[in-house]
Biopython code that builds the backbone (N, CA, C, O; Angstrom):
import numpy as np
from Bio.PDB.StructureBuilder import StructureBuilder

atoms = [
    (1, "MET", "N", (3.832, 11.423, 4.748)),
    (1, "MET", "CA", (3.277, 10.995, 4.433)),
    (1, "MET", "C", (3.797, 9.239, 3.716)),
    (1, "MET", "O", (3.472, 8.060, 3.862)),
    (2, "SER", "N", (4.621, 9.932, 3.043)),
    (2, "SER", "CA", (5.638, 8.587, 2.337)),
    (2, "SER", "C", (6.614, 7.617, 3.301)),
    (2, "SER", "O", (7.174, 6.563, 3.000)),
    (3, "LYS", "N", (6.613, 8.248, 4.386)),
    (3, "LYS", "CA", (7.303, 7.253, 5.558)),
    (3, "LYS", "C", (6.232, 6.167, 5.748)),
    (3, "LYS", "O", (6.379, 4.946, 5.690)),
    (4, "ILE", "N", (5.126, 6.883, 5.986)),
    (4, "ILE", "CA", (3.700, 5.695, 6.260)),
    (4, "ILE", "C", (3.531, 4.870, 4.813)),
    (4, "ILE", "O", (3.494, 3.647, 4.673)),
    (5, "ALA", "N", (3.444, 5.850, 3.832)),
    (5, "ALA", "CA", (3.551, 4.296, 2.726)),
    (5, "ALA", "C", (4.726, 3.538, 2.317)),
    (5, "ALA", "O", (4.690, 2.459, 1.724)),
    (6, "ASN", "N", (5.544, 4.035, 2.594)),
    (6, "ASN", "CA", (6.247, 2.949, 2.714)),
    (6, "ASN", "C", (7.189, 1.797, 3.543)),
    (6, "ASN", "O", (8.072, 0.968, 3.323)),
    (7, "SER", "N", (6.150, 2.485, 4.941)),
    (7, "SER", "CA", (6.484, 1.039, 6.072)),
    (7, "SER", "C", (6.451, -0.115, 5.756)),
    (7, "SER", "O", (6.206, -0.452, 4.598)),
    (8, "ARG", "N", (6.665, -0.876, 6.615)),
    (8, "ARG", "CA", (6.599, -2.128, 6.213)),
    (8, "ARG", "C", (5.460, -2.411, 7.241)),
    (8, "ARG", "O", (4.546, -3.010, 6.675)),
    (9, "LEU", "N", (5.223, -2.197, 8.480)),
    (9, "LEU", "CA", (3.995, -2.197, 8.904)),
    (9, "LEU", "C", (2.828, -1.745, 8.094)),
    (9, "LEU", "O", (1.920, -2.521, 7.798)),
    (10, "THR", "N", (2.847, -0.610, 7.769)),
    (10, "THR", "CA", (1.829, -0.574, 6.890)),
    (10, "THR", "C", (1.355, -1.590, 6.006)),
    (10, "THR", "O", (0.185, -1.886, 5.761)),
    (11, "ALA", "N", (2.463, -2.111, 5.534)),
    (11, "ALA", "CA", (2.409, -3.335, 4.023)),
    (11, "ALA", "C", (2.098, -4.543, 4.709)),
    (11, "ALA", "O", (1.424, -5.309, 4.021)),
    (12, "PHE", "N", (2.489, -5.111, 6.292)),
    (12, "PHE", "CA", (2.037, -6.057, 6.753)),
    (12, "PHE", "C", (0.081, -5.613, 7.659)),
    (12, "PHE", "O", (-0.690, -6.247, 8.380)),
    (13, "ILE", "N", (0.085, -4.578, 7.190)),
    (13, "ILE", "CA", (-1.265, -4.431, 8.210)),
    (13, "ILE", "C", (-2.710, -4.677, 6.596)),
    (13, "ILE", "O", (-3.851, -5.140, 6.619)),
    (14, "ALA", "N", (-1.757, -4.026, 5.304)),
    (14, "ALA", "CA", (-2.817, -4.446, 4.270)),
    (14, "ALA", "C", (-2.855, -5.551, 3.972)),
    (14, "ALA", "O", (-3.914, -6.077, 3.631)),
    (15, "GLY", "N", (-1.401, -6.376, 4.033)),
    (15, "GLY", "CA", (-1.177, -7.755, 3.737)),
    (15, "GLY", "C", (-2.367, -8.776, 4.652)),
    (15, "GLY", "O", (-3.111, -9.640, 4.187)),
    (16, "VAL", "N", (-2.241, -8.368, 5.931)),
    (16, "VAL", "CA", (-3.073, -8.873, 6.818)),
    (16, "VAL", "C", (-4.866, -8.784, 6.788)),
    (16, "VAL", "O", (-5.784, -9.554, 7.071)),
    (17, "TRP", "N", (-4.774, -7.753, 6.409)),
    (17, "TRP", "CA", (-6.753, -7.338, 6.056)),
    (17, "TRP", "C", (-6.890, -7.668, 4.932)),
    (17, "TRP", "O", (-8.069, -7.800, 4.603)),
    (18, "ALA", "N", (-5.991, -7.910, 4.000)),
    (18, "ALA", "CA", (-6.105, -8.173, 2.264)),
    (18, "ALA", "C", (-6.775, -9.763, 2.526)),
    (18, "ALA", "O", (-7.874, -10.127, 2.108)),
    (19, "PHE", "N", (-5.663, -10.718, 3.449)),
    (19, "PHE", "CA", (-6.009, -12.550, 3.812)),
    (19, "PHE", "C", (-7.499, -12.752, 4.251)),
    (19, "PHE", "O", (-8.366, -13.482, 3.770)),
    (20, "TYR", "N", (-7.545, -11.632, 5.620)),
    (20, "TYR", "CA", (-8.529, -11.815, 6.474)),
    (20, "TYR", "C", (-10.252, -11.574, 5.239)),
    (20, "TYR", "O", (-11.266, -12.270, 5.212)),
    (21, "CYS", "N", (-10.058, -10.903, 4.795)),
    (21, "CYS", "CA", (-11.082, -10.411, 3.828)),
    (21, "CYS", "C", (-11.373, -11.484, 2.565)),
    (21, "CYS", "O", (-12.483, -11.669, 2.065)),
    (22, "TYR", "N", (-10.101, -12.163, 2.155)),
    (22, "TYR", "CA", (-9.952, -13.664, 1.310)),
    (22, "TYR", "C", (-10.768, -14.299, 2.227)),
    (22, "TYR", "O", (-11.987, -14.163, 2.126)),
    (23, "THR", "N", (-10.316, -14.929, 3.052)),
    (23, "THR", "CA", (-10.626, -15.759, 4.043)),
    (23, "THR", "C", (-12.347, -15.689, 4.153)),
    (23, "THR", "O", (-13.134, -16.615, 3.954)),
    (24, "LEU", "N", (-12.604, -14.492, 4.478)),
    (24, "LEU", "CA", (-13.849, -14.752, 4.623)),
    (24, "LEU", "C", (-15.010, -14.460, 3.405)),
    (24, "LEU", "O", (-16.159, -14.019, 3.379)),
    (25, "GLY", "N", (-13.829, -15.071, 2.222)),
    (25, "GLY", "CA", (-14.518, -14.891, 0.888)),
    (25, "GLY", "C", (-15.220, -13.171, 0.227)),
    (25, "GLY", "O", (-16.200, -13.084, -0.513)),
    (26, "GLN", "N", (-14.613, -12.296, 0.613)),
    (26, "GLN", "CA", (-15.295, -11.005, 0.274)),
    (26, "GLN", "C", (-14.020, -10.685, -0.882)),
    (26, "GLN", "O", (-13.240, -9.778, -0.591)),
    (27, "MET", "N", (-13.870, -11.238, -1.846)),
    (27, "MET", "CA", (-12.686, -11.017, -2.668)),
    (27, "MET", "C", (-12.611, -8.982, -3.119)),
    (27, "MET", "O", (-11.707, -8.260, -3.539)),
    (28, "ASP", "N", (-14.403, -8.680, -2.652)),
    (28, "ASP", "CA", (-13.857, -6.978, -3.398)),
    (28, "ASP", "C", (-13.125, -6.212, -2.369)),
    (28, "ASP", "O", (-12.529, -5.198, -2.734)),
    (29, "GLY", "N", (-13.090, -6.601, -1.020)),
    (29, "GLY", "CA", (-12.626, -5.628, -0.097)),
    (29, "GLY", "C", (-10.893, -6.100, -0.067)),
    (29, "GLY", "O", (-10.076, -5.237, 0.254)),
    (30, "THR", "N", (-10.392, -7.581, -0.439)),
    (30, "THR", "CA", (-9.247, -7.600, -0.837)),
    (30, "THR", "C", (-8.871, -6.865, -2.004)),
    (30, "THR", "O", (-7.783, -6.290, -2.000)),
    (31, "ILE", "N", (-9.521, -6.812, -2.872)),
    (31, "ILE", "CA", (-9.031, -6.059, -3.935)),
    (31, "ILE", "C", (-8.563, -4.337, -3.779)),
    (31, "ILE", "O", (-7.731, -3.593, -4.297)),
    (32, "THR", "N", (-9.334, -4.265, -3.038)),
    (32, "THR", "CA", (-9.883, -2.729, -2.835)),
    (32, "THR", "C", (-8.724, -2.277, -1.779)),
    (32, "THR", "O", (-7.940, -1.417, -2.181)),
    (33, "ILE", "N", (-8.599, -2.662, -0.788)),
    (33, "ILE", "CA", (-7.557, -2.695, -0.006)),
    (33, "ILE", "C", (-5.791, -2.867, -0.616)),
    (33, "ILE", "O", (-4.910, -2.186, -0.090)),
    (34, "LEU", "N", (-5.505, -3.744, -1.634)),
    (34, "LEU", "CA", (-4.104, -3.777, -2.328)),
    (34, "LEU", "C", (-4.640, -2.684, -3.387)),
    (34, "LEU", "O", (-3.646, -1.998, -3.625)),
    (35, "LEU", "N", (-5.560, -2.260, -4.027)),
    (35, "LEU", "CA", (-5.326, -1.239, -5.032)),
    (35, "LEU", "C", (-4.841, 0.098, -4.274)),
    (35, "LEU", "O", (-3.944, 0.888, -4.570)),
    (36, "VAL", "N", (-5.743, 0.079, -3.192)),
    (36, "VAL", "CA", (-5.196, 1.682, -2.459)),
    (36, "VAL", "C", (-3.856, 1.741, -1.922)),
    (36, "VAL", "O", (-3.103, 2.708, -2.036)),
    (37, "TYR", "N", (-3.598, 0.655, -1.330)),
    (37, "TYR", "CA", (-1.959, 0.702, -0.927)),
    (37, "TYR", "C", (-1.076, 0.671, -1.940)),
    (37, "TYR", "O", (0.073, 1.098, -1.829)),
    (38, "LEU", "N", (-1.637, 0.076, -3.175)),
    (38, "LEU", "CA", (-0.721, -0.103, -4.377)),
    (38, "LEU", "C", (-0.528, 1.351, -5.180)),
    (38, "LEU", "O", (0.473, 1.601, -5.850)),
    (39, "ILE", "N", (-1.787, 2.381, -4.981)),
    (39, "ILE", "CA", (-1.457, 3.417, -5.556)),
    (39, "ILE", "C", (-0.928, 4.207, -4.431)),
    (39, "ILE", "O", (-0.214, 5.156, -4.756)),
    (40, "THR", "N", (-1.062, 4.078, -3.597)),
    (40, "THR", "CA", (-0.824, 4.647, -2.353)),
    (40, "THR", "C", (1.109, 4.831, -2.081)),
    (40, "THR", "O", (1.750, 5.776, -1.621)),
    (41, "VAL", "N", (1.517, 3.599, -2.558)),
    (41, "VAL", "CA", (3.175, 3.209, -2.422)),
    (41, "VAL", "C", (3.235, 4.191, -3.886)),
    (41, "VAL", "O", (3.795, 5.287, -3.866)),
    (42, "TRP", "N", (2.755, 3.783, -4.807)),
    (42, "TRP", "CA", (3.157, 4.198, -6.318)),
    (42, "TRP", "C", (2.911, 5.840, -6.105)),
    (42, "TRP", "O", (3.935, 6.478, -6.350)),
    (43, "SER", "N", (2.066, 6.443, -5.805)),
    (43, "SER", "CA", (2.237, 7.582, -5.629)),
    (43, "SER", "C", (3.363, 8.276, -4.846)),
    (43, "SER", "O", (4.015, 9.159, -5.404)),
    (44, "TYR", "N", (3.597, 7.945, -3.680)),
    (44, "TYR", "CA", (4.366, 8.575, -2.708)),
    (44, "TYR", "C", (5.679, 8.206, -2.909)),
    (44, "TYR", "O", (6.584, 8.905, -2.454)),
    (45, "GLY", "N", (5.978, 6.849, -3.746)),
    (45, "GLY", "CA", (7.029, 6.555, -4.299)),
    (45, "GLY", "C", (7.630, 7.208, -5.281)),
    (45, "GLY", "O", (8.843, 7.292, -5.089)),
    (46, "SER", "N", (7.269, 7.688, -6.228)),
    (46, "SER", "CA", (7.159, 8.166, -7.324)),
    (46, "SER", "C", (7.514, 9.761, -6.663)),
    (46, "SER", "O", (8.510, 10.085, -7.310)),
    (47, "LYS", "N", (7.258, 10.696, -5.883)),
    (47, "LYS", "CA", (7.452, 11.700, -5.646)),
    (47, "LYS", "C", (8.799, 11.662, -4.254)),
    (47, "LYS", "O", (9.296, 12.590, -3.615)),
    (48, "LYS", "N", (8.978, 10.554, -4.216)),
    (48, "LYS", "CA", (10.091, 10.446, -2.745)),
    (48, "LYS", "C", (11.371, 10.382, -4.330)),
    (48, "LYS", "O", (12.386, 11.060, -4.166)),
    (49, "ASP", "N", (11.245, 9.550, -5.807)),
    (49, "ASP", "CA", (12.718, 9.206, -6.305)),
    (49, "ASP", "C", (12.849, 10.638, -7.185)),
    (49, "ASP", "O", (13.944, 11.003, -7.614)),
    (50, "VAL", "N", (11.337, 11.584, -7.457)),
    (50, "VAL", "CA", (12.327, 12.752, -8.380)),
    (50, "VAL", "C", (12.512, 13.773, -7.310)),
    (50, "VAL", "O", (12.916, 14.787, -7.879)),
    (51, "SER", "N", (12.397, 14.008, -5.892)),
    (51, "SER", "CA", (13.434, 14.762, -4.779)),
    (51, "SER", "C", (14.612, 14.000, -4.880)),
    (51, "SER", "O", (15.560, 14.784, -4.826)),
    (52, "THR", "N", (14.911, 13.097, -4.974)),
    (52, "THR", "CA", (16.119, 12.731, -4.597)),
    (52, "THR", "C", (17.043, 12.462, -5.868)),
    (52, "THR", "O", (18.190, 12.022, -5.792)),
    (53, "ARG", "N", (16.363, 12.796, -7.071)),
    (53, "ARG", "CA", (17.231, 13.040, -8.199)),
    (53, "ARG", "C", (17.199, 14.546, -8.355)),
    (53, "ARG", "O", (18.197, 15.058, -8.863)),
    (54, "GLN", "N", (16.368, 15.195, -8.054)),
    (54, "GLN", "CA", (16.450, 16.852, -8.070)),
    (54, "GLN", "C", (17.977, 17.633, -7.172)),
    (54, "GLN", "O", (18.573, 18.679, -7.429)),
    (55, "HIS", "N", (18.243, 16.481, -5.959)),
    (55, "HIS", "CA", (19.510, 16.940, -5.260)),
    (55, "HIS", "C", (20.715, 16.286, -5.569)),
    (55, "HIS", "O", (21.763, 16.631, -5.022)),
]
sb = StructureBuilder()
sb.init_structure("model")
sb.init_model(0)
sb.init_chain("A")
sb.init_seg("    ")
for serial, (resi, resn, name, xyz) in enumerate(atoms, 1):
    if name == "N":
        sb.init_residue(resn, " ", resi, " ")
    sb.init_atom(name, np.array(xyz, "f"), 0.0, 1.0, " ", f" {name:<3s}", serial, name[0])
structure = sb.get_structure()
């Protein structure tokens, strides 16, 4: 899951979807997708950092 969360394709898709929602005027969709993406990256990114420090 950490590879998916940290991939450029996932970031691109989240950015495109946020832009799409923004152009439609749906700010709740824009904020939701960005928050979900940021929480996912933060959650799996911190687990990745901890595992690299232990080795």
